C-alpha positions as semicolon CSV with decimal commas, in nm:
position;residue;x (nm);y (nm);z (nm)
1;M;-1,236;3,525;-8,225
2;P;-1,177;3,165;-7,960
3;A;-1,293;3,181;-7,626
4;E;-0,968;3,162;-7,464
5;A;-0,816;3,443;-7,728
6;V;-0,766;3,658;-7,431
7;D;-0,616;3,392;-7,150
8;R;-0,320;3,267;-7,433
9;L;-0,275;3,643;-7,489
10;T;-0,201;3,726;-7,160
11;A;-0,020;3,462;-7,088
12;A;0,215;3,488;-7,348
13;L;0,261;3,866;-7,208
14;R;0,291;3,738;-6,845
15;A;0,666;3,485;-7,030
16;R;0,749;3,714;-7,259
17;T;0,712;4,082;-7,142
18;T;0,797;4,307;-6,825
19;V;0,396;4,421;-6,808
20;E;0,281;4,496;-6,505
21;A;-0,067;4,396;-6,599
22;P;-0,099;4,112;-6,865
23;D;-0,483;4,088;-6,864
24;P;-0,601;4,443;-6,917
25;L;-0,336;4,473;-7,151
26;A;-0,453;4,120;-7,355
27;S;-0,844;4,208;-7,312
28;A;-0,742;4,614;-7,462
29;L;-0,532;4,439;-7,740
30;L;-0,787;4,215;-7,829
31;E;-1,093;4,392;-7,831
32;H;-1,228;4,445;-8,166
33;Q;-0,948;4,247;-8,296
34;G;-1,203;4,019;-8,503
35;A;-1,060;3,831;-8,860
36;P;-1,040;4,076;-9,118
37;G;-1,146;3,822;-9,428
38;P;-1,087;3,475;-9,444
39;V;-0,709;3,364;-9,380
40;H;-0,517;3,053;-9,468
41;W;-0,272;2,913;-9,213
42;T;0,025;2,667;-9,265
43;A;0,378;2,584;-9,158
44;E;0,502;2,386;-9,460
45;G;0,832;2,504;-9,585
46;H;0,837;2,748;-9,235
47;G;0,804;2,533;-8,918
48;F;0,551;2,763;-8,683
49;P;0,211;2,878;-8,804
50;V;0,209;3,151;-9,130
51;N;-0,125;3,250;-9,299
52;D;-0,235;3,441;-9,632
53;G;-0,365;3,788;-9,520
54;G;-0,337;4,111;-9,667
55;L;-0,357;4,249;-9,359
56;S;-0,158;4,008;-9,101
57;F;0,212;4,011;-8,968
58;R;0,210;3,663;-8,953
59;N;0,212;3,667;-9,365
60;P;0,567;3,607;-9,502
61;A;0,521;3,796;-9,809
62;N;0,413;4,159;-9,714
63;H;0,652;4,437;-9,697
64;F;0,562;4,482;-9,381
65;A;0,587;4,107;-9,174
66;L;0,752;4,015;-8,904
67;S;1,130;3,852;-8,974
68;A;1,105;3,443;-8,988
69;V;1,265;3,483;-8,611
70;R;1,029;3,673;-8,441
71;L;0,741;3,512;-8,623
72;A;0,875;3,243;-8,477
73;R;0,930;3,343;-8,121
74;V;0,521;3,493;-8,193
75;A;0,413;3,121;-8,291
76;T;0,668;2,957;-7,970
77;A;0,462;3,202;-7,686
78;L;0,102;3,152;-7,865
79;A;0,224;2,767;-7,830
80;E;0,252;2,841;-7,494
């Protein structure tokens, strides 16, 4: 996981939610959240990053994936 992951998630939570204490929540959400295996990222055909991870909500091929609108919102929040 990138070193700045907690800071980026904290910023996204602060900007997009009403969580009163986003710092500890971001740390808790990311604790032990290493990648479950290799994934390949692409924005081709989507306009925002998606991956091919079998357990990923950001893989449009998964039956439990986020909708395209929500994927775009996640990408926007994480890019800030």
